[in-house]
TORPA-4810 file (N, C-alpha, C, O; in nm, 3 decimals):
<nodes>
NODE_1_0.058_-0.115_-0.025_0.012_0.007_-0.016_0.061_0.155_0.007_0.111_0.182_0.116_M
NODE_2_0.049_0.246_-0.083_0.128_0.364_-0.083_0.149_0.416_0.034_0.062_0.408_0.121_P
NODE_3_0.251_0.469_0.051_0.278_0.574_0.186_0.168_0.693_0.132_0.112_0.697_0.023_K
NODE_4_0.159_0.785_0.244_0.043_0.886_0.219_0.148_0.981_0.224_0.172_1.052_0.126_K
NODE_5_0.216_0.988_0.332_0.374_1.134_0.341_0.468_1.096_0.377_0.477_0.976_0.402_G
NODE_6_0.585_1.187_0.397_0.717_1.099_0.445_0.808_1.257_0.501_0.761_1.371_0.495_C
NODE_7_0.923_1.226_0.546_0.941_1.321_0.611_1.084_1.381_0.573_1.158_1.356_0.668_L
NODE_8_1.149_1.445_0.479_1.265_1.478_0.455_1.329_1.594_0.492_1.306_1.711_0.460_I
NODE_9_1.418_1.542_0.572_1.549_1.655_0.639_1.661_1.684_0.593_1.744_1.596_0.571_V
NODE_10_1.689_1.841_0.566_1.791_1.891_0.468_1.952_1.908_0.573_1.997_2.020_0.596_F
NODE_11_1.999_1.822_0.609_2.103_1.860_0.731_2.285_1.925_0.681_2.351_1.829_0.642_E
NODE_12_2.319_1.980_0.680_2.485_2.054_0.658_2.509_2.173_0.762_2.432_2.228_0.841_G
NODE_13_2.651_2.194_0.731_2.717_2.292_0.814_2.671_2.421_0.755_2.592_2.426_0.660_I
NODE_14_2.720_2.519_0.812_2.663_2.688_0.835_2.749_2.700_0.683_2.868_2.686_0.655_E
NODE_15_2.621_2.735_0.599_2.680_2.779_0.479_2.648_2.685_0.371_2.686_2.702_0.255_G
NODE_16_2.586_2.598_0.406_2.616_2.498_0.289_2.472_2.507_0.160_2.442_2.451_0.055_S
NODE_17_2.412_2.626_0.260_2.284_2.615_0.114_2.150_2.529_0.167_2.086_2.489_0.070_G
NODE_18_2.100_2.495_0.274_2.035_2.410_0.310_1.874_2.478_0.296_1.780_2.440_0.226_K
NODE_19_1.885_2.595_0.392_1.766_2.667_0.354_1.724_2.668_0.249_1.612_2.626_0.219_T
NODE_20_1.803_2.715_0.175_1.766_2.808_-0.001_1.715_2.642_-0.048_1.617_2.624_-0.120_T
NODE_21_1.786_2.549_-0.004_1.717_2.427_-0.096_1.607_2.396_-0.058_1.498_2.415_-0.113_A
NODE_22_1.641_2.329_0.070_1.518_2.306_0.083_1.369_2.347_0.068_1.280_2.264_0.050_S
NODE_23_1.340_2.530_0.080_1.234_2.600_0.067_1.256_2.570_-0.103_1.150_2.527_-0.146_R
NODE_24_1.349_2.579_-0.200_1.296_2.528_-0.317_1.235_2.442_-0.323_1.129_2.452_-0.385_N
NODE_25_1.268_2.324_-0.268_1.220_2.209_-0.313_1.079_2.206_-0.280_0.994_2.143_-0.344_L
NODE_26_1.061_2.269_-0.188_0.898_2.287_-0.090_0.849_2.313_-0.269_0.785_2.230_-0.334_Q
NODE_27_0.886_2.414_-0.311_0.824_2.509_-0.395_0.798_2.423_-0.524_0.696_2.430_-0.592_K
NODE_28_0.879_2.361_-0.542_0.906_2.265_-0.674_0.823_2.145_-0.690_0.766_2.118_-0.796_Y
NODE_29_0.817_2.079_-0.592_0.711_1.984_-0.545_0.602_2.016_-0.537_0.531_1.927_-0.585_L
NODE_30_0.525_2.129_-0.488_0.420_2.222_-0.544_0.326_2.211_-0.662_0.206_2.194_-0.688_T
NODE_31_0.509_2.239_-0.756_0.432_2.254_-0.893_0.416_2.136_-0.963_0.356_2.131_-1.070_T
NODE_32_0.484_2.006_-0.888_0.515_1.877_-0.968_0.362_1.809_-0.882_0.353_1.687_-0.872_K
NODE_33_0.262_1.889_-0.830_0.131_1.756_-0.766_0.145_1.704_-0.642_0.076_1.619_-0.586_G
NODE_34_0.247_1.768_-0.600_0.232_1.715_-0.457_0.233_1.809_-0.352_0.296_1.913_-0.371_Y
NODE_35_0.170_1.791_-0.234_0.111_1.834_-0.142_0.212_1.842_-0.037_0.196_1.776_0.066_R
NODE_36_0.367_1.954_-0.061_0.411_1.978_0.058_0.458_2.081_0.129_0.453_2.195_0.082_A
NODE_37_0.510_2.056_0.251_0.536_2.175_0.339_0.684_2.224_0.401_0.721_2.146_0.489_I
NODE_38_0.731_2.280_0.389_0.835_2.381_0.462_0.841_2.371_0.626_0.726_2.393_0.661_W
NODE_39_0.904_2.354_0.717_0.926_2.365_0.785_1.108_2.352_0.892_1.179_2.265_0.842_T
NODE_40_1.152_2.400_0.976_1.245_2.370_1.006_1.249_2.411_1.183_1.159_2.445_1.259_R
NODE_41_1.422_2.384_1.207_1.420_2.390_1.357_1.582_2.514_1.376_1.676_2.539_1.302_E
NODE_42_1.553_2.548_1.475_1.494_2.580_1.579_1.325_2.655_1.522_1.316_2.749_1.442_P
NODE_43_1.249_2.609_1.564_1.100_2.649_1.543_1.054_2.814_1.540_1.121_2.911_1.578_T
NODE_44_0.963_2.812_1.500_0.980_3.012_1.536_0.844_3.000_1.688_0.781_3.101_1.719_S
NODE_45_0.823_2.865_1.762_0.729_2.858_1.855_0.871_2.919_1.963_0.990_2.933_1.936_S
NODE_46_0.768_2.952_2.132_0.857_3.001_2.232_0.955_2.935_2.270_1.057_2.998_2.297_K
NODE_47_0.955_2.818_2.283_1.051_2.740_2.281_1.199_2.761_2.161_1.319_2.751_2.185_I
NODE_48_1.141_2.785_2.059_1.260_2.803_1.924_1.311_2.917_1.969_1.431_2.918_1.994_G
NODE_49_1.209_3.074_1.996_1.228_3.140_1.991_1.375_3.185_2.095_1.477_3.241_2.057_T
NODE_50_1.341_3.141_2.229_1.446_3.128_2.354_1.580_3.051_2.300_1.679_3.076_2.368_L
NODE_51_1.602_2.952_2.180_1.680_2.893_2.133_1.775_2.975_2.072_1.898_2.967_2.079_I
NODE_52_1.692_3.072_1.997_1.730_3.172_1.893_1.814_3.268_1.956_1.930_3.292_1.922_E
NODE_53_1.748_3.323_2.053_1.793_3.432_2.190_1.918_3.367_2.238_1.999_3.460_2.243_E
NODE_54_1.974_3.263_2.275_2.041_3.156_2.341_2.163_3.191_2.231_2.251_3.254_2.289_I
NODE_55_2.193_3.167_2.093_2.243_3.143_1.983_2.283_3.237_1.958_2.396_3.228_1.911_L
NODE_56_2.220_3.396_1.970_2.253_3.481_1.916_2.363_3.571_2.073_2.454_3.651_2.092_R
NODE_57_2.288_3.504_2.128_2.378_3.601_2.270_2.323_3.660_2.311_2.386_3.755_2.360_G
NODE_58_2.164_3.666_2.329_2.087_3.769_2.390_2.063_3.675_2.491_1.992_3.741_2.568_E
NODE_59_2.075_3.565_2.541_2.032_3.536_2.659_2.114_3.414_2.691_2.144_3.336_2.600_T
NODE_60_2.160_3.389_2.840_2.261_3.360_2.883_2.186_3.246_2.958_2.125_3.289_3.055_I
NODE_61_2.171_3.067_2.932_2.164_2.997_2.999_2.305_2.935_3.007_2.404_2.971_2.944_V
NODE_62_2.294_2.834_3.095_2.401_2.707_3.090_2.433_2.596_2.982_2.345_2.528_2.929_A
NODE_63_2.538_2.587_2.960_2.518_2.509_2.799_2.486_2.360_2.807_2.496_2.295_2.702_E
NODE_64_2.448_2.296_2.923_2.368_2.169_2.973_2.234_2.195_2.929_2.165_2.108_2.875_E
NODE_65_2.184_2.347_2.954_2.073_2.320_2.877_2.011_2.349_2.779_1.890_2.369_2.766_A
NODE_66_2.128_2.354_2.675_2.082_2.371_2.556_2.036_2.253_2.449_1.948_2.251_2.363_I
NODE_67_2.146_2.144_2.497_2.057_1.967_2.397_1.943_2.020_2.485_1.959_2.142_2.499_P
NODE_68_1.818_1.970_2.561_1.723_1.985_2.626_1.643_2.092_2.567_1.532_2.053_2.532_L
NODE_69_1.668_2.216_2.546_1.592_2.306_2.458_1.549_2.265_2.340_1.436_2.267_2.291_L
NODE_70_1.671_2.220_2.290_1.652_2.168_2.178_1.580_2.005_2.080_1.537_1.971_1.969_F
NODE_71_1.614_1.941_2.241_1.492_1.857_2.218_1.376_1.894_2.309_1.301_1.796_2.308_A
NODE_72_1.346_1.951_2.355_1.182_1.994_2.370_1.155_2.032_2.280_1.053_1.974_2.243_A
NODE_73_1.209_2.156_2.163_1.146_2.236_2.077_1.121_2.124_1.946_1.032_2.146_1.864_D
NODE_74_1.221_1.989_1.933_1.175_1.878_1.860_1.065_1.832_1.909_0.970_1.834_1.830_R
NODE_75_1.052_1.805_1.979_0.924_1.694_2.075_0.811_1.797_2.016_0.749_1.744_1.924_A
NODE_76_0.779_1.896_2.038_0.735_1.968_2.021_0.682_2.011_1.882_0.572_2.058_1.856_D
NODE_77_0.789_1.983_1.794_0.764_2.011_1.657_0.716_1.921_1.594_0.634_1.948_1.507_H
NODE_78_0.751_1.801_1.618_0.706_1.684_1.564_0.521_1.649_1.591_0.424_1.643_1.514_T
NODE_79_0.538_1.632_1.732_0.378_1.649_1.782_0.266_1.686_1.716_0.178_1.616_1.667_K
NODE_80_0.283_1.826_1.719_0.227_1.913_1.642_0.207_1.962_1.571_0.112_2.041_1.569_R
NODE_81_0.307_1.934_1.446_0.348_1.958_1.269_0.352_1.858_1.197_0.276_1.812_1.113_I
NODE_82_0.502_1.811_1.261_0.522_1.704_1.148_0.418_1.555_1.139_0.387_1.508_1.030_I
NODE_83_0.390_1.517_1.218_0.347_1.352_1.245_0.182_1.439_1.165_0.152_1.406_1.051_V
NODE_84_0.122_1.512_1.219_-0.014_1.558_1.189_-0.003_1.545_1.019_-0.046_1.460_0.941_P
NODE_85_0.062_1.647_1.003_0.088_1.668_0.824_0.108_1.531_0.748_0.033_1.493_0.658_A
NODE_86_0.238_1.450_0.804_0.208_1.349_0.690_0.114_1.245_0.725_0.097_1.156_0.642_I
NODE_87_0.045_1.242_0.841_-0.092_1.158_0.805_-0.207_1.213_0.783_-0.318_1.167_0.809_K
NODE_88_-0.165_1.359_0.714_-0.281_1.389_0.605_-0.243_1.388_0.482_-0.309_1.443_0.394_K
NODE_89_-0.124_1.325_0.459_-0.041_1.307_0.342_0.067_1.375_0.279_0.117_1.345_0.170_G
NODE_90_0.105_1.482_0.364_0.205_1.605_0.311_0.339_1.538_0.306_0.360_1.440_0.376_Y
NODE_91_0.430_1.586_0.228_0.588_1.544_0.227_0.627_1.663_0.344_0.578_1.772_0.317_I
NODE_92_0.682_1.659_0.428_0.734_1.771_0.526_0.855_1.766_0.483_0.912_1.660_0.506_V
NODE_93_0.955_1.896_0.391_1.053_1.907_0.432_1.100_2.019_0.552_1.053_2.127_0.588_I
NODE_94_1.188_1.957_0.584_1.219_2.023_0.772_1.391_2.093_0.706_1.444_2.032_0.613_S
NODE_95_1.454_2.206_0.758_1.578_2.250_0.744_1.618_2.225_0.884_1.608_2.319_0.962_D
NODE_96_1.666_2.105_0.930_1.730_2.033_1.001_1.643_1.975_1.139_1.551_2.025_1.202_R
NODE_97_1.720_1.846_1.153_1.575_1.801_1.247_1.722_1.746_1.352_1.821_1.815_1.376_Y
NODE_98_1.690_1.583_1.406_1.779_1.513_1.498_1.919_1.532_1.435_1.980_1.622_1.493_V
NODE_99_1.953_1.504_1.385_2.103_1.490_1.325_2.200_1.593_1.367_2.320_1.589_1.393_H
NODE_100_2.078_1.720_1.364_2.160_1.840_1.371_2.222_1.861_1.528_2.326_1.915_1.566_S
NODE_101_2.089_1.779_1.620_2.147_1.835_1.720_2.263_1.733_1.791_2.330_1.776_1.884_S
NODE_102_2.279_1.607_1.743_2.380_1.491_1.768_2.504_1.568_1.666_2.613_1.572_1.722_I
NODE_103_2.503_1.615_1.559_2.647_1.686_1.534_2.667_1.785_1.580_2.789_1.801_1.574_A
NODE_104_2.617_1.880_1.632_2.623_2.070_1.704_2.675_2.040_1.826_2.777_2.096_1.866_Y
NODE_105_2.600_1.937_1.909_2.590_1.915_2.038_2.719_1.826_2.064_2.797_1.855_2.155_Q
NODE_106_2.735_1.734_1.994_2.846_1.643_2.053_2.990_1.696_2.012_3.086_1.678_2.087_K
NODE_107_3.002_1.764_1.890_3.104_1.821_1.836_3.145_1.969_1.793_3.241_2.011_1.728_S
NODE_108_3.021_2.041_1.862_2.988_2.196_1.814_3.019_2.287_1.966_3.055_2.404_1.981_G
NODE_109_2.996_2.211_2.038_3.049_2.322_2.190_3.146_2.352_2.270_3.251_2.369_2.208_M
NODE_110_3.153_2.363_2.365_3.324_2.377_2.457_3.267_2.236_2.535_3.337_2.141_2.500_A
NODE_111_3.178_2.203_2.612_3.110_2.126_2.647_3.067_2.020_2.567_2.974_2.026_2.487_K
NODE_112_3.152_1.904_2.597_3.097_1.805_2.487_3.015_1.702_2.563_3.036_1.671_2.680_V
NODE_113_2.921_1.654_2.484_2.778_1.585_2.522_2.820_1.397_2.439_2.880_1.355_2.340_F
NODE_114_2.745_1.342_2.555_2.767_1.197_2.468_2.642_1.178_2.343_2.531_1.232_2.341_K
NODE_115_2.686_1.111_2.272_2.629_1.024_2.158_2.470_1.012_2.236_2.360_1.065_2.220_R
NODE_116_2.528_0.911_2.329_2.394_0.829_2.406_2.328_0.948_2.444_2.279_1.015_2.353_E
NODE_117_2.319_0.979_2.535_2.308_1.125_2.561_2.164_1.182_2.489_2.045_1.175_2.518_W
NODE_118_2.232_1.234_2.396_2.176_1.301_2.300_2.068_1.234_2.203_1.994_1.317_2.151_L
NODE_119_2.043_1.100_2.166_2.006_1.051_2.153_1.908_1.005_2.230_1.796_0.993_2.181_E
NODE_120_1.925_0.981_2.329_1.814_0.969_2.450_1.715_1.067_2.470_1.598_1.041_2.442_K
NODE_121_1.753_1.195_2.520_1.663_1.326_2.491_1.586_1.362_2.359_1.500_1.446_2.333_I
NODE_122_1.645_1.274_2.293_1.565_1.269_2.149_1.437_1.184_2.116_1.359_1.186_2.021_N
NODE_123_1.445_1.109_2.232_1.341_0.973_2.183_1.239_1.014_2.108_1.214_0.934_2.018_E
NODE_124_1.171_1.106_2.111_1.039_1.153_2.081_1.036_1.225_1.882_0.957_1.266_1.797_Y
NODE_125_1.155_1.201_1.899_1.153_1.259_1.709_1.143_1.133_1.649_1.162_1.020_1.694_A
NODE_126_1.110_1.175_1.535_1.030_1.038_1.456_1.182_1.027_1.351_1.255_1.125_1.338_I
NODE_127_1.219_0.856_1.264_1.259_0.867_1.220_1.273_0.933_1.052_1.191_0.881_0.976_T
NODE_128_1.339_1.009_1.006_1.272_1.053_0.861_1.310_0.984_0.777_1.417_0.929_0.799_P
NODE_129_1.241_0.956_0.646_1.253_0.878_0.550_1.344_0.905_0.440_1.379_0.833_0.347_D
NODE_130_1.382_1.051_0.480_1.514_1.088_0.377_1.586_1.225_0.426_1.550_1.338_0.459_L
NODE_131_1.688_1.167_0.415_1.799_1.309_0.498_1.926_1.363_0.352_2.019_1.307_0.295_V
NODE_132_1.871_1.470_0.343_1.965_1.529_0.212_2.068_1.644_0.306_2.048_1.757_0.350_I
NODE_133_2.178_1.553_0.309_2.317_1.620_0.331_2.404_1.725_0.242_2.502_1.684_0.179_F
NODE_134_2.381_1.809_0.240_2.507_1.950_0.162_2.618_1.929_0.200_2.628_1.984_0.310_L
NODE_135_2.736_1.867_0.167_2.818_1.874_0.230_2.931_1.962_0.131_2.952_1.944_0.011_D
NODE_136_2.980_2.038_0.200_3.075_2.170_0.175_3.167_2.180_0.263_3.150_2.128_0.373_I
NODE_137_3.304_2.260_0.227_3.422_2.275_0.314_3.381_2.354_0.418_3.286_2.431_0.406_A
NODE_138_3.444_2.341_0.518_3.395_2.460_0.627_3.465_2.629_0.594_3.424_2.736_0.639_P
NODE_139_3.552_2.610_0.525_3.617_2.761_0.453_3.519_2.803_0.357_3.470_2.916_0.354_E
NODE_140_3.491_2.706_0.275_3.382_2.789_0.184_3.217_2.832_0.234_3.149_2.924_0.188_E
NODE_141_3.181_2.736_0.343_3.072_2.756_0.381_3.056_2.909_0.470_2.960_2.985_0.457_G
NODE_142_3.184_2.932_0.568_3.192_3.036_0.593_3.196_3.129_0.528_3.137_3.228_0.571_L
NODE_143_3.270_3.138_0.391_3.315_3.296_0.286_3.148_3.349_0.263_3.098_3.461_0.268_N
NODE_144_3.077_3.188_0.229_2.903_3.229_0.164_2.850_3.285_0.303_2.735_3.326_0.288_R
NODE_145_2.885_3.297_0.399_2.770_3.353_0.531_2.804_3.493_0.515_2.721_3.583_0.522_I
NODE_146_2.970_3.517_0.487_2.995_3.631_0.486_2.954_3.743_0.406_2.934_3.856_0.449_G
NODE_147_2.936_3.688_0.232_2.883_3.744_0.117_2.766_3.769_0.102_2.725_3.858_0.028_K
NODE_148_2.660_3.653_0.204_2.526_3.665_0.217_2.450_3.759_0.294_2.333_3.796_0.286_W
NODE_149_2.581_3.798_0.398_2.542_3.936_0.488_2.392_3.861_0.570_2.282_3.911_0.589_Q
NODE_150_2.442_3.731_0.605_2.280_3.736_0.694_2.294_3.765_0.837_2.391_3.744_0.910_R
NODE_151_2.133_3.838_0.874_2.107_3.905_0.976_2.079_3.812_1.094_2.119_3.828_1.210_I
NODE_152_1.988_3.694_1.038_1.920_3.638_1.189_1.993_3.503_1.191_1.920_3.411_1.224_H
NODE_153_2.080_3.480_1.172_2.171_3.344_1.180_2.251_3.358_1.277_2.323_3.456_1.261_D
NODE_154_2.280_3.270_1.426_2.368_3.270_1.509_2.469_3.267_1.497_2.514_3.211_1.397_D
NODE_155_2.578_3.338_1.616_2.738_3.293_1.564_2.777_3.210_1.689_2.895_3.205_1.725_K
NODE_156_2.686_3.150_1.749_2.714_3.051_1.833_2.842_2.934_1.809_2.946_2.920_1.872_F
NODE_157_2.785_2.856_1.688_2.908_2.779_1.602_2.960_2.848_1.494_2.983_2.766_1.405_F
NODE_158_2.995_2.985_1.451_3.053_3.014_1.361_3.185_3.044_1.368_3.226_3.160_1.370_E
NODE_159_3.265_2.931_1.372_3.422_2.985_1.319_3.474_2.840_1.281_3.405_2.740_1.302_D
NODE_160_3.615_2.835_1.218_3.644_2.741_1.093_3.668_2.644_1.197_3.666_2.539_1.133_I
NODE_161_3.690_2.616_1.312_3.766_2.503_1.347_3.622_2.436_1.441_3.638_2.322_1.485_E
NODE_162_3.531_2.484_1.461_3.406_2.475_1.507_3.361_2.385_1.406_3.351_2.265_1.432_T
NODE_163_3.330_2.436_1.278_3.246_2.414_1.176_3.345_2.229_1.120_3.274_2.138_1.076_Q
NODE_164_3.468_2.213_1.132_3.564_2.130_1.124_3.483_2.022_1.145_3.415_1.948_1.073_K
NODE_165_3.522_2.039_1.335_3.449_1.931_1.402_3.340_1.880_1.359_3.323_1.760_1.338_R
NODE_166_3.217_2.012_1.334_3.082_1.949_1.354_3.070_1.839_1.166_3.025_1.730_1.128_I
NODE_167_3.156_1.984_1.094_3.179_1.844_0.945_3.169_1.707_0.938_3.106_1.625_0.872_R
NODE_168_3.283_1.709_1.067_3.325_1.558_1.052_3.259_1.452_1.139_3.268_1.329_1.137_A
NODE_169_3.172_1.554_1.234_3.070_1.446_1.306_2.992_1.397_1.213_2.975_1.276_1.199_A
NODE_170_2.921_1.515_1.116_2.801_1.467_1.050_2.839_1.377_0.937_2.744_1.345_0.865_Y
NODE_171_2.997_1.312_0.892_3.038_1.241_0.844_3.055_1.078_0.926_3.092_0.972_0.877_H
NODE_172_3.024_1.100_1.024_3.079_0.979_1.115_2.878_0.947_1.137_2.831_0.839_1.102_E
NODE_173_2.825_1.013_1.173_2.719_1.049_1.197_2.645_0.951_1.099_2.615_0.834_1.121_I
NODE_174_2.624_1.018_0.995_2.588_0.983_0.875_2.680_0.851_0.745_2.686_0.840_0.623_L
NODE_175_2.729_0.786_0.849_2.815_0.703_0.789_2.898_0.780_0.631_2.925_0.707_0.536_N
NODE_176_2.921_0.892_0.629_2.964_0.911_0.474_3.134_0.921_0.477_3.174_1.027_0.428_L
NODE_177_3.208_0.857_0.512_3.345_0.863_0.530_3.405_0.701_0.426_3.513_0.647_0.448_N
NODE_178_3.301_0.653_0.317_3.306_0.583_0.230_3.289_0.613_0.076_3.295_0.733_0.051_K
NODE_179_3.276_0.559_0.004_3.237_0.627_-0.175_3.063_0.567_-0.175_2.982_0.501_-0.110_P
NODE_180_3.077_0.627_-0.274_2.927_0.548_-0.337_2.892_0.409_-0.286_2.986_0.330_-0.300_L
NODE_181_2.795_0.363_-0.235_2.810_0.205_-0.203_2.754_0.119_-0.331_2.799_0.005_-0.324_T
NODE_182_2.662_0.139_-0.456_2.640_0.080_-0.597_2.514_0.060_-0.560_2.435_0.068_-0.654_G
NODE_183_2.440_0.022_-0.390_2.352_-0.046_-0.405_2.188_0.030_-0.426_2.088_-0.039_-0.443_L
NODE_184_2.185_0.178_-0.421_2.053_0.224_-0.433_2.071_0.359_-0.521_1.982_0.443_-0.537_L
NODE_185_2.194_0.363_-0.570_2.189_0.423_-0.670_2.128_0.452_-0.807_2.129_0.557_-0.872_E
NODE_186_2.070_0.324_-0.837_1.978_0.307_-0.966_1.829_0.309_-0.923_1.745_0.282_-1.009_K
NODE_187_1.790_0.339_-0.798_1.634_0.415_-0.742_1.631_0.535_-0.746_1.527_0.596_-0.768_D
NODE_188_1.744_0.592_-0.726_1.761_0.780_-0.672_1.843_0.841_-0.809_1.816_0.934_-0.884_I
NODE_189_1.917_0.778_-0.807_2.044_0.816_-0.947_2.025_0.845_-1.048_2.002_0.746_-1.117_L
NODE_190_2.020_0.944_-1.106_2.048_0.945_-1.228_2.200_0.967_-1.342_2.303_1.017_-1.296_S
NODE_191_2.194_0.935_-1.445_2.340_0.974_-1.487_2.362_1.169_-1.470_2.475_1.217_-1.473_S
NODE_192_2.250_1.248_-1.455_2.317_1.391_-1.489_2.345_1.388_-1.328_2.457_1.435_-1.308_S
NODE_193_2.298_1.359_-1.239_2.293_1.337_-1.064_2.420_1.299_-1.016_2.493_1.365_-0.941_S
NODE_194_2.441_1.182_-1.067_2.546_1.080_-1.021_2.672_1.141_-0.983_2.728_1.097_-0.882_F
NODE_195_2.752_1.283_-1.081_2.864_1.304_-1.040_2.845_1.466_-0.968_2.916_1.565_-0.986_S
NODE_196_2.747_1.453_-0.900_2.696_1.565_-0.790_2.705_1.482_-0.651_2.765_1.530_-0.555_K
NODE_197_2.666_1.404_-0.646_2.637_1.291_-0.564_2.777_1.283_-0.509_2.873_1.305_-0.582_V
NODE_198_2.795_1.243_-0.343_2.932_1.210_-0.264_2.891_1.071_-0.235_2.949_0.986_-0.303_K
NODE_199_2.793_1.024_-0.139_2.755_0.873_-0.099_2.653_0.875_-0.094_2.592_0.981_-0.114_A
NODE_200_2.590_0.762_-0.066_2.447_0.713_-0.056_2.418_0.618_0.046_2.451_0.504_0.014_I
NODE_201_2.355_0.632_0.185_2.388_0.521_0.306_2.253_0.454_0.337_2.169_0.534_0.297_R
NODE_202_2.206_0.374_0.376_2.096_0.396_0.468_2.172_0.372_0.592_2.268_0.296_0.604_V
NODE_203_2.115_0.448_0.689_2.185_0.473_0.845_2.046_0.430_0.929_1.952_0.508_0.918_V
NODE_204_2.030_0.322_1.004_1.969_0.337_1.060_1.791_0.347_1.040_1.703_0.406_1.103_D
NODE_205_1.791_0.265_0.929_1.653_0.303_0.828_1.674_0.398_0.751_1.650_0.392_0.630_R
NODE_206_1.721_0.498_0.808_1.707_0.673_0.697_1.814_0.610_0.560_1.918_0.546_0.569_V
NODE_207_1.758_0.646_0.468_1.827_0.672_0.326_1.901_0.807_0.316_1.846_0.905_0.265_T
NODE_208_2.025_0.811_0.366_2.094_0.964_0.394_2.134_0.956_0.216_2.113_0.852_0.153_V
NODE_209_2.180_1.053_0.165_2.248_1.140_0.010_2.333_1.277_0.051_2.310_1.395_0.076_V
NODE_210_2.405_1.218_0.045_2.502_1.328_0.087_2.558_1.405_-0.072_2.640_1.353_-0.148_A
NODE_211_2.486_1.547_-0.094_2.537_1.607_-0.242_2.635_1.652_-0.241_2.677_1.613_-0.132_V
NODE_212_2.747_1.737_-0.305_2.873_1.799_-0.294_2.797_1.971_-0.315_2.757_2.013_-0.424_N
NODE_213_2.793_2.035_-0.208_2.743_2.157_-0.217_2.833_2.255_-0.291_2.802_2.374_-0.301_A
NODE_214_2.905_2.222_-0.326_3.016_2.330_-0.406_2.968_2.391_-0.525_2.995_2.510_-0.545_S
NODE_215_2.885_2.312_-0.625_2.852_2.299_-0.745_2.759_2.491_-0.710_2.743_2.564_-0.612_F
NODE_216_2.724_2.495_-0.849_2.701_2.619_-0.831_2.515_2.604_-0.789_2.469_2.511_-0.854_N
NODE_217_2.418_2.666_-0.708_2.319_2.652_-0.653_2.229_2.592_-0.767_2.170_2.490_-0.731_Q
NODE_218_2.205_2.632_-0.895_2.126_2.563_-0.965_2.164_2.407_-1.021_2.077_2.321_-1.007_D
NODE_219_2.254_2.382_-1.064_2.291_2.269_-1.034_2.281_2.203_-0.948_2.257_2.092_-0.996_D
NODE_220_2.284_2.194_-0.788_2.312_2.163_-0.665_2.115_2.113_-0.666_2.075_1.997_-0.669_V
NODE_221_2.015_2.252_-0.661_1.903_2.216_-0.664_1.850_2.124_-0.766_1.760_2.052_-0.723_Q
NODE_222_1.888_2.104_-0.913_1.831_2.041_-0.986_1.871_1.898_-0.954_1.781_1.815_-0.962_N
NODE_223_1.999_1.853_-0.918_1.985_1.749_-0.897_1.938_1.721_-0.734_1.932_1.602_-0.706_T
NODE_224_1.905_1.814_-0.625_1.823_1.751_-0.556_1.645_1.707_-0.573_1.576_1.623_-0.516_I
NODE_225_1.610_1.823_-0.696_1.489_1.783_-0.730_1.443_1.676_-0.793_1.326_1.645_-0.813_N
NODE_226_1.594_1.593_-0.838_1.556_1.501_-0.912_1.571_1.387_-0.845_1.498_1.292_-0.874_E
NODE_227_1.678_1.376_-0.733_1.657_1.274_-0.664_1.532_1.267_-0.574_1.494_1.154_-0.546_I
NODE_228_1.480_1.347_-0.536_1.391_1.355_-0.433_1.268_1.293_-0.485_1.201_1.212_-0.422_V
NODE_229_1.226_1.365_-0.681_1.147_1.245_-0.729_1.152_1.141_-0.703_1.077_1.078_-0.628_Q
NODE_230_1.303_1.082_-0.800_1.266_0.939_-0.807_1.273_0.897_-0.625_1.164_0.854_-0.588_R
NODE_231_1.362_0.901_-0.532_1.278_0.859_-0.442_1.168_0.847_-0.365_1.149_0.766_-0.273_F
NODE_232_1.054_0.978_-0.428_0.886_0.949_-0.366_0.848_0.834_-0.503_0.748_0.763_-0.500_L
NODE_233_0.914_0.834_-0.576_0.826_0.721_-0.706_0.896_0.621_-0.678_0.850_0.523_-0.736_K
NODE_234_1.032_0.585_-0.585_1.091_0.434_-0.525_0.958_0.386_-0.391_0.894_0.282_-0.373_S
NODE_235_0.960_0.488_-0.335_0.871_0.447_-0.182_0.739_0.479_-0.234_0.681_0.532_-0.139_K
NODE_236_0.652_0.473_-0.347_0.519_0.448_-0.373_0.421_0.584_-0.333_0.299_0.594_-0.335_G
NODE_237_0.517_0.676_-0.297_0.453_0.823_-0.295_0.399_0.894_-0.375_0.466_0.946_-0.465_I
NODE_238_0.244_0.920_-0.362_0.206_0.964_-0.491_0.138_1.126_-0.496_0.119_1.199_-0.398_K
NODE_239_0.117_1.150_-0.604_0.104_1.341_-0.608_-0.060_1.303_-0.514_-0.127_1.201_-0.493_K
NODE_240_-0.070_1.435_-0.483_-0.203_1.437_-0.441_-0.201_1.650_-0.452_-0.170_1.737_-0.370_Q
NODE_241_-0.246_1.651_-0.583_-0.271_1.785_-0.641_-0.345_1.848_-0.518_-0.412_1.784_-0.436_A
NODE_242_-0.327_1.952_-0.516_-0.495_2.074_-0.434_-0.453_2.184_-0.340_-0.331_2.193_-0.329_G
NODE_243_-0.486_2.222_-0.308_-0.435_2.362_-0.257_-0.394_2.283_-0.077_-0.465_2.200_-0.022_N
NODE_244_-0.286_2.331_-0.031_-0.246_2.300_0.143_-0.396_2.291_0.202_-0.507_2.325_0.160_N
NODE_245_-0.354_2.239_0.301_-0.499_2.257_0.457_-0.485_2.361_0.496_-0.374_2.403_0.526_D
NODE_246_-0.598_2.435_0.507_-0.544_2.565_0.603_-0.582_2.529_0.727_-0.609_2.621_0.804_S
NODE_247_-0.592_2.405_0.771_-0.596_2.388_0.950_-0.443_2.358_0.994_-0.401_2.355_1.110_S
NODE_248_-0.371_2.336_0.875_-0.210_2.302_0.904_-0.142_2.450_0.962_-0.146_2.547_0.887_L
NODE_249_-0.084_2.462_1.087_-0.038_2.574_1.174_0.042_2.517_1.181_0.042_2.409_1.240_T
NODE_250_0.189_2.591_1.095_0.297_2.526_1.142_0.363_2.615_1.272_0.448_2.558_1.340_L
NODE_251_0.335_2.715_1.298_0.407_2.769_1.426_0.336_2.846_1.512_0.389_2.891_1.614_F
</nodes>
């Protein structure tokens, strides 16, 4: 029986382009007849707003509190927004989810948190169907941030050594330290997208695709759009043309 909806998560270090790519994917899928919504973490809920204040240095809390706040925001996000949308047949596209917490809080903070504990406090998160990891060198990512002159992004993690550690953590968590597997490419890669994909994995039942984000934005976006369409087809997720459900309140 075809699955109704699914969760697609975008991950990456600062400046990888995941916010732009994830938003563009939602627009693209909508034009193709899918019901898709875009969301993000931290959310714009009261918990998420507090997290952003902390990351911008406007509110000071103990570092031990930060992973717990992220987990609380995610639990609320999952129960109120993600799961109801999937049940209604939506493709939910999230800019960051649980892998961000593990990578950033395991390797990006002054205090090192154990992966086992981070996974435990995030036990109310659900398993994504697809994770798209936009891989880019930290030097290039931080250089992009300067050019884009981002106003609202946090500065908590934005130094080169921190980003190197976070990228390495992502590679470990998503098992990306090996080349293409040769197992899943035929289902979700075409000849045109093959050269732009660094790795494909199934990690804890999650399909992970690492896309080379160093290519120009249009090439990266076209690759993502194609991969996702082929993935949805391989999973039997059908188009459900129609207006977005007005009862879905994101934040």
